[in-house]
C-alpha positions as CSV (number, residue, x, y, z in Angstrom):
1,X,17.8,-6.1,-32.0
2,X,15.1,-5.3,-34.6
3,X,11.7,-5.3,-32.8
4,X,8.5,-4.7,-34.7
5,X,4.9,-4.5,-33.5
6,X,2.3,-5.3,-36.2
7,X,-1.1,-6.7,-36.8
8,X,-1.2,-10.5,-36.7
9,X,-2.3,-12.4,-39.7
10,X,-3.7,-15.9,-40.1
11,X,-0.3,-17.6,-40.5
12,X,0.7,-16.2,-37.1
13,X,-2.1,-18.0,-35.2
14,X,0.0,-21.2,-34.4
15,X,3.0,-19.3,-32.9
16,X,0.7,-17.0,-31.1
17,X,-1.2,-19.9,-29.6
18,X,2.1,-21.6,-28.5
19,X,3.1,-18.4,-26.7
20,X,-0.4,-18.2,-25.0
21,X,-0.3,-21.9,-24.0
22,X,3.1,-21.4,-22.3
23,X,1.7,-18.3,-20.5
24,X,-1.4,-20.2,-19.4
25,X,0.9,-22.9,-17.9
26,X,3.0,-20.1,-16.2
27,X,-0.1,-18.6,-14.7
28,X,-1.1,-22.0,-13.3
29,X,2.5,-22.7,-12.0
30,X,2.4,-19.3,-10.3
31,X,-0.8,-20.4,-8.5
32,X,-2.9,-17.9,-10.4
33,X,-6.5,-18.5,-11.4
34,X,-6.1,-16.3,-14.5
35,X,-6.6,-18.1,-17.8
36,X,-7.4,-21.4,-16.1
37,X,-10.9,-21.7,-17.5
38,X,-10.3,-22.6,-21.1
39,X,-9.7,-19.0,-22.1
40,X,-7.8,-17.8,-24.1
41,X,-8.0,-20.5,-26.6
42,X,-7.2,-21.0,-30.3
43,X,-10.6,-19.7,-31.2
44,X,-10.0,-16.4,-29.3
45,X,-6.7,-16.0,-31.2
46,X,-8.5,-16.6,-34.5
47,X,-11.2,-14.2,-33.6
48,X,-8.7,-11.5,-32.7
49,X,-6.9,-11.9,-36.1
50,X,-10.2,-11.9,-38.0
51,X,-11.4,-8.7,-36.3
52,X,-8.0,-7.1,-36.9
53,X,-7.2,-6.6,-33.2
54,X,-4.5,-9.2,-32.7
55,X,-0.9,-7.8,-32.7
56,X,2.4,-9.5,-32.5
57,X,5.8,-8.3,-31.2
58,X,8.5,-9.7,-33.5
59,X,12.3,-9.8,-33.2
60,X,13.9,-10.2,-36.6
61,X,10.6,-11.6,-37.9
62,X,10.2,-14.2,-35.1
63,X,7.0,-13.8,-33.1
64,X,8.0,-13.2,-29.4
65,X,4.9,-11.6,-28.0
66,X,1.2,-11.1,-28.4
67,X,-1.6,-8.8,-27.4
68,X,-5.1,-7.9,-28.5
69,X,-5.7,-4.2,-28.8
70,X,-9.2,-2.6,-29.2
71,X,-10.6,0.9,-29.4
72,X,-13.6,1.7,-27.1
73,X,-14.5,-2.0,-27.1
74,X,-14.9,-3.4,-23.6
75,X,-18.5,-3.4,-22.4
76,X,-17.6,-4.6,-18.9
77,X,-15.6,-1.4,-18.3
78,X,-18.9,0.5,-18.2
79,X,-19.7,-1.5,-15.0
80,X,-16.5,-0.7,-13.1
81,X,-16.8,-0.7,-9.3
82,X,-14.7,2.4,-8.9
83,X,-14.0,5.2,-11.2
84,X,-12.0,5.6,-14.4
85,X,-9.7,8.7,-14.6
86,X,-11.2,9.7,-18.0
87,X,-14.5,9.2,-19.8
88,X,-13.1,9.8,-23.3
89,X,-12.1,7.4,-26.1
90,X,-9.8,4.7,-24.9
91,X,-7.6,1.8,-26.1
92,X,-7.9,-1.4,-24.2
93,X,-5.5,-4.3,-24.4
94,X,-6.0,-8.0,-23.4
95,X,-4.0,-11.2,-23.6
96,X,-0.5,-9.9,-23.3
97,X,1.9,-12.8,-23.4
98,X,5.6,-13.2,-24.1
99,X,7.5,-16.2,-25.5
100,X,9.4,-18.3,-22.9
101,X,12.7,-17.5,-24.6
102,X,12.2,-13.7,-24.0
103,X,10.9,-13.6,-20.4
104,X,12.6,-11.1,-18.1
105,X,14.0,-9.0,-21.0
106,X,11.5,-6.2,-20.8
107,X,9.4,-7.4,-23.7
108,X,6.0,-6.9,-22.0
109,X,7.1,-3.3,-21.2
110,X,8.0,-2.9,-24.9
111,X,4.5,-4.1,-25.8
112,X,3.0,-1.5,-23.5
113,X,5.1,1.2,-25.2
114,X,3.8,0.1,-28.6
115,X,0.2,0.0,-27.4
116,X,0.6,3.6,-26.1
117,X,2.1,4.6,-29.5
118,X,-0.9,2.9,-31.2
119,X,-3.3,5.0,-29.0
120,X,-1.6,8.2,-29.8
121,X,-1.5,7.3,-33.5
122,X,-5.3,7.0,-33.2
123,X,-5.6,10.4,-31.3
124,X,-6.5,8.6,-28.1
125,X,-4.9,9.6,-24.8
126,X,-6.4,6.9,-22.5
127,X,-5.2,3.3,-22.2
128,X,-7.2,0.9,-20.0
129,X,-6.5,-2.7,-19.0
130,X,-7.2,-5.2,-16.3
131,X,-5.7,-8.3,-14.8
132,X,-6.3,-10.9,-12.2
133,X,-5.7,-10.1,-8.5
134,X,-3.1,-12.8,-8.4
135,X,-1.1,-11.8,-11.5
136,X,1.9,-10.3,-9.7
137,X,4.0,-9.8,-12.8
138,X,1.3,-7.7,-14.6
139,X,0.3,-5.8,-11.5
140,X,4.0,-4.8,-11.1
141,X,4.2,-3.8,-14.7
142,X,1.2,-1.6,-14.5
143,X,2.7,0.1,-11.5
144,X,6.1,0.6,-13.1
145,X,4.5,1.8,-16.3
146,X,2.5,4.6,-14.7
147,X,-1.0,2.9,-14.8
148,X,-3.4,4.0,-12.0
149,X,-5.6,1.5,-10.2
150,X,-9.2,2.5,-10.8
151,X,-11.3,-0.3,-9.4
152,X,-12.7,-3.7,-10.2
153,X,-14.4,-5.1,-13.3
154,X,-15.7,-8.7,-13.8
155,X,-15.0,-11.2,-16.5
156,X,-16.5,-14.7,-16.6
157,X,-17.6,-14.4,-13.0
158,X,-14.2,-13.2,-11.6
159,X,-13.2,-9.8,-10.3
160,X,-10.3,-8.1,-12.0
161,X,-8.2,-5.1,-11.1
162,X,-8.7,-2.3,-13.6
163,X,-6.1,0.2,-14.6
164,X,-5.9,3.3,-16.7
165,X,-3.0,5.5,-18.0
166,X,-3.7,8.9,-19.4
167,X,-1.1,9.7,-22.0
168,X,0.4,13.1,-22.8
169,X,-0.1,14.8,-26.1
170,X,3.0,14.8,-28.2
């Protein structure tokens, strides 16, 4: 298959939102509190695109995944209850979601790989992220992908598990 990871543009917002809506419903169905408070929403997708931090995973030009990727831009990470592995520049990602048609095919892991390549392309060797305590799929993916649990951060009043992966120079 021909997979590509690129910056999202305005015409991508509708398919991105469809993927996120399905992911929100999956989280609810799984009994998770994550994304059950009106966030993410179409406005957060539009903001990601306008700021140039929204990225899509495509398969033969069809959008099959989404993530927001930022550099050194997560103020809550300064308030970690715990300790990050590094205190250098970092890439942070949020809102990873995969299309229903591509679940269980390793697409989230592929997004992680693209995010790590993005970090290295920007001469950054730290990738940080967080997820809800009850998001078993993401917790498992962090573990399988070499991310290290560093502590807790809080978003919109809820504690989240925070992870970091320090990348090797290539």
